[in-house]
N, C-alpha and C positions, 0 to 999 in steps of 0.2 A: 709609629712615624720612625722611619730608617733614620740613623744619624751615620755619616760619614766619618769613618775612624779617622783620627787626627792623631800625628806624630810629630812633635816640636824637638829639635835637638838643640839645647843651649849651650854653647860652646864656651860660654863664660868667659874669663880673662885669659883665654889660651890661644896659643897659635901664632905662627907669623905667615907672611906671604906664602913662603914655600910649602910650610907644612898643610897649610889650609887648601893650597892649589892640590897637594896630592890627595887631601879627603874629598875636593870636590870632584876631581876626577873619578875618584872611587863610586862617589853618588852618581854622577853623570852616566857611567857606564854600566851600572848595578840594572839589575832586572827588579824593578820595584812595583809593588801591587798598585794598580792604577784605581785601587778602591779606596786608598788611602791618600789623605792630604798630608803632605810633608813639607814642613817649615825650618829653616835654620836660622837660628838668633845667632849672629855674628856681632863680636866687639864693634862699638861703633866706628872706629876708624876704619875697620874693614866692611861696612856695609855696602860701599859701591864695589869693592872689589870682589865680594861674595856674589852681588848681585850680576856683576858683569861675566862672572865666569859658570854659575850654576845653571842647569837647564832650566828653561821657564817652566817646567811643570813641579818644579820646588820653590816655594816662596822663602821670602828672606824676612826676619824679624830683627828689630832692636831689642836688646834687653833691658831698656829702662828709657823714660822721656820725662820731661818737666811738664807742669801744669798750664804753661802760659806759652804763647807762640814766639816770643822773643823778647830781650831785654838784658839787663845786667845780671844776669845769673852765670856767673864763671864756672865752666866744666860742664854745664848742663846742654842737652839738644832737645829741640822741640819736635813733635810729630810731623811739622810743616818739612823739617830737615830731612827727617826719616823718609817721608815720601818723596823728597828731592832725590834721594839716593836710590829710588826704585824699590824700597821695602814696603810691604802693607801690612806688617803685624808689629807689635810691641808686647813684650813680657812686662807685666805691671804688678807690684806686690809680692814678689819672689821673697822666699824667706831669707836670703842673704841681704837684701835692700831692707827688709824689716829689722832684722836683729843686728846686722853688721852696722848699716848705717843709720838705723834708728828711726826708719820711716814708719809714721803713724797710719791707722788706719783711714784717718781724715786725709793725709795727703794722697795717698793712693786712690781714694775715691774722687779727688779733685783730678789727679793725673788721669784716670779712667775716662772722667766725663770729657775732659779737654781732646783726648787722643780720639774717642769717637766722634766728638764734633768735627775732627779733623780729617775723618774719613778713615781712619786706621783700624784694623783689626787689634782686638786685645786679647791676649792671654792673661786672665787675671787669677792669681795664685793665691790660695788659703791653705792653712794648714797648723796643727798645734805642735808644741815642744813636748819632749819626754815627760818633763814634770807635769805637763796639764794632761797627758793621756793617763800617766798613772793616778792622778787626782780623779780621773773619771770626769774630766773637764771637755773631752774633744768636741762634743756637740755644741756646748756652749760656745767654745772658742771660734768654730768655723762658721757657726750661725750668725755670730756678731760681725766677723769678718765679711762674709757673705752679704750681710744687710746693708752693709755701707757700699759694697761694690754696687749692689742693686740699686740704690737711691740714687746712682750716678749712671745708670744706664738706660739709654732710651731706644736703643736697637739691639736686642739679643742675637739677631742672626750675625752680628760682628764679634760676638764674644764667645769665647772658649774659657772654661772654668777648669783650672789644675788643681787639684787637691794633692798637696805636698806635705806628708807627715815630716815634721823637721826633723825627728830623731831617725829618719831612715835616708837623710840626705847625704852623700858623701860619706857615708858611714859604712856601708857594705850589707848594712841591715834592709831589711824591707818588710813592709805589711803584707801578711800573707794574703794570697788571693780572696779569702773570705772577708778579712780585715778591710781591704781596699773597697769590695763591694759592698760590705755593711755601710761605710762611711757614705760610698756614691749612692746607695739607695736613700739614705735618709736626707742627702743634700736634694736629691730630686723631690723628695716628698715635701720639704722644705719650700721648694720653689711652686711646687703644686699648691700649698697652703697660703703662700704669701705673694706669688706673682701671678701665675697662670698655669692653667692646664697646657696650654699650648707650649710655653716656655719649658715647662718642664719635662714635655715630651720631645722637644727640639733641641735643647741646649747639649751641648756635648761636655760631658765631664771626664776630665782625664787625668790620670794618676802619675805622679811625680817624685816616686820616692827609690833611687837606686834601682832603676830598671834597666837589666841585662838581657843579653840573648839567651840566657839560661832561665828566665823567669817569664819572659815578656809573652808567651804564648798561653800560659795559665792564667795570667792575670787579664789577658785580653780575652779570655772566654767568658769573663763575668758579664753579666747582662749590662750593667751600668756603667761600666768601664769602657769610654769611648775612644780611647787612645793613651798617649803617655807624653810627659814632658821629661825628657832624657837628658841628663848631665853628661858625667864623664864617658859613658858608652858613646854619646853621639860623636866623639872623637876617634871612634875605633871601628873595624870594618863589622863588628857586630850590629851597628847599627842598622844596616841593612836587614838583618834577620827580626830587629825589632819593627823597623815598618813594614815587614811582611808577617807580622805575626798572627793575621788573621786569613792569610792564605790556605789553600786547601791542604789538609793533612794526609800523609800516607804512613805506613806502618812496615817496617820491616820484618824477618821472618821472627823476630825475637820480641815482637810486639812494642817496638820502640819507636816514637813518632820522628817521622824524618820528612824534610820539605825538599822539593824539585825544583830547580830552575833548567831554562831551557838552553842548550848548547848547541850550536851549528856548525862546529869546527872541532877539531881534534882538540885535547887538553891533556894536561896529566895532573895528577893529584895525589895526595897522601890519604890513604883511606884503607882502614882494616877491613878484612874481607867478610868479617860477620856483620859489618854494617853496611855491606853492600847491597842493593837491590837493582837488578836490571830492567830498564824501563824500554818501552818501545822496541826498536830493532837493534839496539845497542849491542855492539860485541865487547865484552870485557876480558882482559887478562890480567894476571896478579903475579907479582915475580918481587919479592924482597920487600912487599909493602908497597909497592906503586903499582898503580892501577892506570891503564890507558884507556879512554873510552874514545870509540871509533863510532862517529855517527853518520848515519845516511839514511835520511838528510838530516834527522832530528833525534837528538838525545836528550832524556830528562836526568838530571842527577841532583844530589842533595844539596839545597841552596848553602848550607854552612860548610860545605866542602870546596866552594868556590871563591877565589879572590882572583879579581880581574887585573893581575898585571902581567908582565912579558916576562918569559922565561927562556934561556937558551939550554934548558936541559934536556938530557937524552930521555925518552920514552921508550916503552917497551910494547911489543906487541908478538905474541908467540916467540919470546925471547930475543927478537932482532930489533935493532934501533930504528927509530923513525926520523925523518927530517923534522927539525924542530924550529926552524926558523919562522918567528913572528908567532909561535905558539902560544897559548894562554897557559898560565901556570894555575892550579887550584890547590889550597891547603886547607885542613882542617882549621878553622878560626873561631 
Protein backbone atom coordinates (compact mmCIF):
# COMPACT_ATOMS: atom_id res chain seq x y z
CA UNK A 1 0.00 0.00 0.00
CA UNK A 2 1.43 3.38 -1.02
CA UNK A 3 1.91 5.74 1.90
CA UNK A 4 2.03 9.45 1.09
CA UNK A 5 5.29 11.03 2.25
CA UNK A 6 4.72 13.36 5.23
CA UNK A 7 6.96 16.21 6.39
CA UNK A 8 6.15 18.18 9.53
CA UNK A 9 8.03 21.32 10.51
CA UNK A 10 8.05 21.87 14.27
CA UNK A 11 8.86 25.54 14.84
CA UNK A 12 8.88 25.00 18.63
CA UNK A 13 9.15 28.24 20.66
CA UNK A 14 10.82 30.23 17.90
CA UNK A 15 10.09 33.19 15.70
CA UNK A 16 8.01 36.33 15.71
CA UNK A 17 5.56 37.67 13.16
CA UNK A 18 8.28 39.25 11.05
CA UNK A 19 10.55 36.21 10.86
CA UNK A 20 7.69 33.75 10.46
CA UNK A 21 6.20 35.81 7.64
CA UNK A 22 9.55 35.61 5.84
CA UNK A 23 9.63 31.85 6.37
CA UNK A 24 6.05 31.46 5.18
CA UNK A 25 6.77 33.53 2.06
CA UNK A 26 9.69 31.22 1.26
CA UNK A 27 7.46 28.16 1.62
CA UNK A 28 4.59 29.65 -0.35
CA UNK A 29 6.80 30.51 -3.33
CA UNK A 30 8.90 27.34 -3.30
CA UNK A 31 8.49 24.46 -5.70
CA UNK A 32 7.27 21.71 -3.36
CA UNK A 33 6.78 18.07 -4.24
CA UNK A 34 3.02 17.65 -4.61
CA UNK A 35 3.41 14.01 -3.58
CA UNK A 36 4.45 15.14 -0.08
CA UNK A 37 2.03 16.24 2.63
CA UNK A 38 3.49 19.26 4.43
CA UNK A 39 2.40 20.49 7.87
CA UNK A 40 3.91 23.34 9.91
CA UNK A 41 3.56 23.35 13.71
CA UNK A 42 3.43 26.96 14.85
CA UNK A 43 3.55 28.26 18.43
CA UNK A 44 -0.02 28.35 19.70
CA UNK A 45 -0.14 32.15 19.78
CA UNK A 46 0.67 32.19 16.05
CA UNK A 47 -1.70 29.48 14.82
CA UNK A 48 -4.17 32.01 13.39
CA UNK A 49 -1.31 34.01 11.87
CA UNK A 50 0.28 30.98 10.24
CA UNK A 51 -3.00 29.68 8.85
CA UNK A 52 -3.90 33.08 7.40
CA UNK A 53 -0.62 33.35 5.47
CA UNK A 54 0.36 29.80 4.55
CA UNK A 55 -0.67 28.42 1.19
CA UNK A 56 -3.69 26.11 1.61
CA UNK A 57 -1.61 23.18 0.34
CA UNK A 58 0.42 23.41 3.58
CA UNK A 59 -1.30 22.23 6.74
CA UNK A 60 -1.01 23.82 10.18
CA UNK A 61 -0.48 21.99 13.45
CA UNK A 62 -0.41 22.90 17.11
CA UNK A 63 2.50 21.66 19.21
CA UNK A 64 0.41 20.46 22.15
CA UNK A 65 -3.12 20.38 23.54
CA UNK A 66 -4.92 19.29 26.69
CA UNK A 67 -7.10 16.24 27.30
CA UNK A 68 -10.45 18.04 27.77
CA UNK A 69 -12.43 20.62 25.81
CA UNK A 70 -12.51 23.46 28.34
CA UNK A 71 -12.16 24.33 31.99
CA UNK A 72 -9.89 25.80 34.66
CA UNK A 73 -6.59 24.70 33.12
CA UNK A 74 -4.48 27.84 33.00
CA UNK A 75 -2.09 27.99 30.07
CA UNK A 76 -3.57 25.03 28.19
CA UNK A 77 -5.36 24.95 24.84
CA UNK A 78 -7.98 22.48 23.65
CA UNK A 79 -8.40 20.68 20.32
CA UNK A 80 -11.55 22.74 19.77
CA UNK A 81 -9.52 25.95 20.05
CA UNK A 82 -6.92 24.59 17.65
CA UNK A 83 -9.58 23.78 15.08
CA UNK A 84 -11.13 27.21 15.60
CA UNK A 85 -7.81 28.69 14.44
CA UNK A 86 -8.01 26.66 11.24
CA UNK A 87 -5.39 24.06 12.17
CA UNK A 88 -5.97 20.37 11.51
CA UNK A 89 -3.12 18.68 13.37
CA UNK A 90 -1.49 18.52 16.79
CA UNK A 91 1.84 17.09 17.93
CA UNK A 92 1.48 14.97 21.06
CA UNK A 93 4.05 13.12 23.14
CA UNK A 94 7.04 15.06 21.85
CA UNK A 95 10.18 14.24 23.81
CA UNK A 96 10.38 17.80 25.15
CA UNK A 97 6.87 17.45 26.56
CA UNK A 98 7.80 14.11 28.09
CA UNK A 99 11.18 15.03 29.53
CA UNK A 100 11.05 18.81 30.12
CA UNK A 101 7.44 19.01 31.30
CA UNK A 102 7.16 15.52 32.77
CA UNK A 103 4.21 14.29 30.71
CA UNK A 104 3.49 10.62 31.32
CA UNK A 105 2.50 7.96 28.81
CA UNK A 106 -0.95 7.93 30.43
CA UNK A 107 -1.49 11.67 29.98
CA UNK A 108 -0.26 11.54 26.40
CA UNK A 109 -2.68 8.71 25.67
CA UNK A 110 -5.56 10.74 27.09
CA UNK A 111 -4.57 13.72 24.95
CA UNK A 112 -4.43 11.52 21.85
CA UNK A 113 -7.91 10.16 22.54
CA UNK A 114 -9.47 13.60 23.01
CA UNK A 115 -7.71 15.13 19.99
CA UNK A 116 -8.98 12.34 17.74
CA UNK A 117 -12.49 12.63 19.19
CA UNK A 118 -12.29 16.32 18.27
CA UNK A 119 -11.39 15.44 14.66
CA UNK A 120 -7.78 16.64 14.85
CA UNK A 121 -5.03 14.70 13.14
CA UNK A 122 -2.38 13.55 15.60
CA UNK A 123 1.38 13.40 15.12
CA UNK A 124 2.15 11.02 17.99
CA UNK A 125 5.78 10.94 19.10
CA UNK A 126 7.80 8.12 20.64
CA UNK A 127 11.51 7.61 21.22
CA UNK A 128 14.25 6.47 23.55
CA UNK A 129 16.90 8.40 25.48
CA UNK A 130 20.62 7.80 24.98
CA UNK A 131 21.00 5.72 28.13
CA UNK A 132 18.07 3.55 27.06
CA UNK A 133 19.62 2.94 23.65
CA UNK A 134 23.00 2.13 25.19
CA UNK A 135 21.29 -0.30 27.58
CA UNK A 136 19.69 -2.09 24.62
CA UNK A 137 16.20 -0.99 25.68
CA UNK A 138 15.12 0.83 22.52
CA UNK A 139 12.45 -1.70 21.54
CA UNK A 140 11.10 -2.03 25.08
CA UNK A 141 10.76 1.74 25.45
CA UNK A 142 9.18 2.53 22.07
CA UNK A 143 6.84 -0.47 22.21
CA UNK A 144 5.57 0.62 25.65
CA UNK A 145 4.99 4.18 24.44
CA UNK A 146 3.30 2.93 21.28
CA UNK A 147 1.05 0.57 23.23
CA UNK A 148 -0.44 3.42 25.26
CA UNK A 149 -1.02 5.48 22.12
CA UNK A 150 -2.62 2.51 20.33
CA UNK A 151 -5.03 1.94 23.22
CA UNK A 152 -6.39 5.45 22.64
CA UNK A 153 -6.72 5.44 18.85
CA UNK A 154 -10.00 4.64 17.13
CA UNK A 155 -9.14 5.91 13.64
CA UNK A 156 -5.57 5.31 12.46
CA UNK A 157 -6.14 7.30 9.27
CA UNK A 158 -5.82 10.46 11.38
CA UNK A 159 -2.54 9.40 13.01
CA UNK A 160 1.09 9.78 11.98
CA UNK A 161 3.65 8.10 14.25
CA UNK A 162 6.94 9.97 14.71
CA UNK A 163 9.96 8.04 15.95
CA UNK A 164 12.34 10.57 17.48
CA UNK A 165 15.44 9.17 19.18
CA UNK A 166 15.87 11.66 22.01
CA UNK A 167 19.65 11.44 21.81
CA UNK A 168 19.51 12.82 18.26
CA UNK A 169 17.22 15.82 18.87
CA UNK A 170 18.92 19.21 18.88
CA UNK A 171 22.31 17.54 19.24
CA UNK A 172 23.41 17.50 15.62
CA UNK A 173 23.59 13.71 15.88
CA UNK A 174 21.32 11.53 13.85
CA UNK A 175 20.59 7.88 13.56
CA UNK A 176 22.11 6.36 10.47
CA UNK A 177 19.60 5.53 7.74
CA UNK A 178 20.07 1.89 8.65
CA UNK A 179 19.40 2.55 12.36
CA UNK A 180 16.26 4.53 11.52
CA UNK A 181 15.03 1.84 9.14
CA UNK A 182 15.65 -0.89 11.73
CA UNK A 183 13.45 0.80 14.34
CA UNK A 184 10.76 1.76 11.82
CA UNK A 185 10.66 -1.78 10.46
CA UNK A 186 10.29 -3.21 13.97
CA UNK A 187 7.54 -0.72 14.77
CA UNK A 188 5.65 -1.75 11.64
CA UNK A 189 6.02 -5.39 12.68
CA UNK A 190 4.67 -4.46 16.13
CA UNK A 191 1.55 -2.98 14.53
CA UNK A 192 1.13 -6.08 12.40
CA UNK A 193 1.26 -8.28 15.49
CA UNK A 194 -0.73 -6.07 17.87
CA UNK A 195 -3.14 -3.97 15.80
CA UNK A 196 -3.77 -5.21 12.24
CA UNK A 197 -2.16 -5.85 8.88
CA UNK A 198 -4.08 -2.93 7.38
CA UNK A 199 -2.76 -0.47 9.97
CA UNK A 200 0.77 -1.85 9.67
CA UNK A 201 0.66 -1.33 5.90
CA UNK A 202 -0.98 2.10 5.89
CA UNK A 203 0.37 3.89 8.98
CA UNK A 204 2.94 6.53 8.18
CA UNK A 205 5.96 6.22 10.47
CA UNK A 206 8.17 9.29 10.19
CA UNK A 207 11.64 10.02 11.55
CA UNK A 208 12.37 12.95 13.84
CA UNK A 209 16.01 13.13 14.84
CA UNK A 210 18.06 16.10 13.55
CA UNK A 211 16.95 15.82 9.94
CA UNK A 212 18.77 18.22 7.60
CA UNK A 213 19.06 18.95 3.93
CA UNK A 214 22.28 16.95 3.95
CA UNK A 215 20.89 13.67 5.31
CA UNK A 216 17.22 13.76 4.30
CA UNK A 217 17.48 12.03 0.94
CA UNK A 218 19.34 8.99 2.23
CA UNK A 219 16.92 8.69 5.15
CA UNK A 220 13.96 9.05 2.79
CA UNK A 221 15.26 6.17 0.68
CA UNK A 222 14.55 3.69 3.49
CA UNK A 223 11.47 1.58 2.87
CA UNK A 224 9.78 2.16 6.22
CA UNK A 225 10.67 5.84 6.64
CA UNK A 226 7.55 7.68 5.47
CA UNK A 227 8.67 11.22 6.15
CA UNK A 228 10.14 13.49 8.79
CA UNK A 229 9.32 15.60 11.82
CA UNK A 230 11.81 18.43 11.47
CA UNK A 231 12.93 20.82 14.22
CA UNK A 232 15.56 23.51 13.67
CA UNK A 233 15.93 22.88 9.94
CA UNK A 234 12.24 23.70 9.43
CA UNK A 235 13.11 27.34 10.14
CA UNK A 236 15.73 27.42 7.38
CA UNK A 237 15.62 27.34 3.56
CA UNK A 238 16.89 23.74 3.62
CA UNK A 239 13.40 22.73 4.79
CA UNK A 240 12.43 22.87 1.12
CA UNK A 241 15.04 20.25 0.28
CA UNK A 242 13.72 18.08 3.10
CA UNK A 243 10.17 18.38 1.77
CA UNK A 244 11.47 17.40 -1.67
CA UNK A 245 13.60 14.52 -0.38
CA UNK A 246 11.82 11.96 -2.55
CA UNK A 247 11.78 13.93 -5.77
CA UNK A 248 13.51 12.61 -8.88
CA UNK A 249 17.30 12.46 -8.58
CA UNK A 250 19.85 13.30 -11.22
CA UNK A 251 23.62 13.06 -11.27
CA UNK A 252 26.32 15.41 -12.47
CA UNK A 253 29.37 14.26 -14.39
CA UNK A 254 31.16 13.46 -11.12
CA UNK A 255 28.41 11.11 -10.02
CA UNK A 256 27.08 13.49 -7.36
CA UNK A 257 23.33 13.55 -6.78
CA UNK A 258 21.73 16.84 -7.75
CA UNK A 259 18.08 17.86 -7.80
CA UNK A 260 16.35 20.18 -10.22
CA UNK A 261 13.72 22.85 -9.92
CA UNK A 262 11.91 24.60 -12.75
CA UNK A 263 12.78 28.21 -13.52
CA UNK A 264 10.87 30.17 -16.14
CA UNK A 265 12.69 33.50 -15.92
CA UNK A 266 16.34 34.60 -15.75
CA UNK A 267 18.08 34.24 -12.40
CA UNK A 268 21.61 34.50 -11.12
CA UNK A 269 23.16 32.11 -8.67
CA UNK A 270 26.45 31.25 -7.04
CA UNK A 271 27.50 27.86 -8.34
CA UNK A 272 30.85 26.30 -9.13
CA UNK A 273 31.34 25.06 -12.67
CA UNK A 274 32.10 21.49 -11.58
CA UNK A 275 28.65 21.27 -9.97
CA UNK A 276 26.85 22.56 -13.03
CA UNK A 277 24.85 20.38 -15.36
CA UNK A 278 22.96 22.01 -18.20
CA UNK A 279 19.42 20.88 -18.78
CA UNK A 280 16.89 21.47 -21.54
CA UNK A 281 17.86 24.30 -23.92
CA UNK A 282 19.48 26.44 -21.24
CA UNK A 283 22.49 28.58 -22.07
CA UNK A 284 25.05 28.91 -19.27
CA UNK A 285 28.03 31.23 -19.01
CA UNK A 286 30.48 31.28 -16.13
CA UNK A 287 32.47 34.30 -14.99
CA UNK A 288 34.18 34.71 -11.61
CA UNK A 289 32.02 32.00 -10.05
CA UNK A 290 28.72 33.51 -11.19
CA UNK A 291 26.46 31.53 -13.46
CA UNK A 292 23.71 33.10 -15.50
CA UNK A 293 20.83 30.88 -16.53
CA UNK A 294 18.84 32.09 -19.54
CA UNK A 295 15.77 29.98 -20.13
CA UNK A 296 13.61 29.79 -23.19
CA UNK A 297 11.07 28.83 -22.21
CA UNK A 298 12.08 26.52 -19.36
CA UNK A 299 15.29 25.68 -17.54
CA UNK A 300 15.91 23.12 -14.83
CA UNK A 301 18.57 23.91 -12.22
CA UNK A 302 19.60 22.29 -8.92
CA UNK A 303 16.97 22.83 -6.24
CA UNK A 304 19.54 23.43 -3.54
CA UNK A 305 20.99 26.32 -5.53
CA UNK A 306 17.82 28.41 -5.54
CA UNK A 307 16.47 30.76 -2.93
CA UNK A 308 13.46 32.78 -3.95
CA UNK A 309 14.29 36.30 -2.86
CA UNK A 310 14.73 39.44 -4.91
CA UNK A 311 18.12 40.84 -5.84
CA UNK A 312 19.35 43.90 -7.64
CA UNK A 313 22.66 42.28 -8.53
CA UNK A 314 24.24 42.39 -11.96
CA UNK A 315 24.20 39.15 -13.92
CA UNK A 316 26.52 38.09 -16.68
CA UNK A 317 26.00 36.66 -20.13
CA UNK A 318 29.02 36.39 -22.41
CA UNK A 319 30.69 38.99 -20.25
CA UNK A 320 28.03 41.68 -20.58
CA UNK A 321 25.65 42.84 -17.88
CA UNK A 322 21.92 42.20 -18.10
CA UNK A 323 18.93 44.08 -16.78
CA UNK A 324 18.24 42.94 -13.21
CA UNK A 325 14.98 44.59 -12.23
CA UNK A 326 12.79 42.05 -10.47
CA UNK A 327 15.33 39.32 -11.05
CA UNK A 328 15.29 36.35 -8.70
CA UNK A 329 18.45 35.46 -6.88
CA UNK A 330 19.74 31.99 -6.19
CA UNK A 331 22.41 31.00 -3.72
CA UNK A 332 23.78 27.70 -2.53
CA UNK A 333 21.96 26.96 0.73
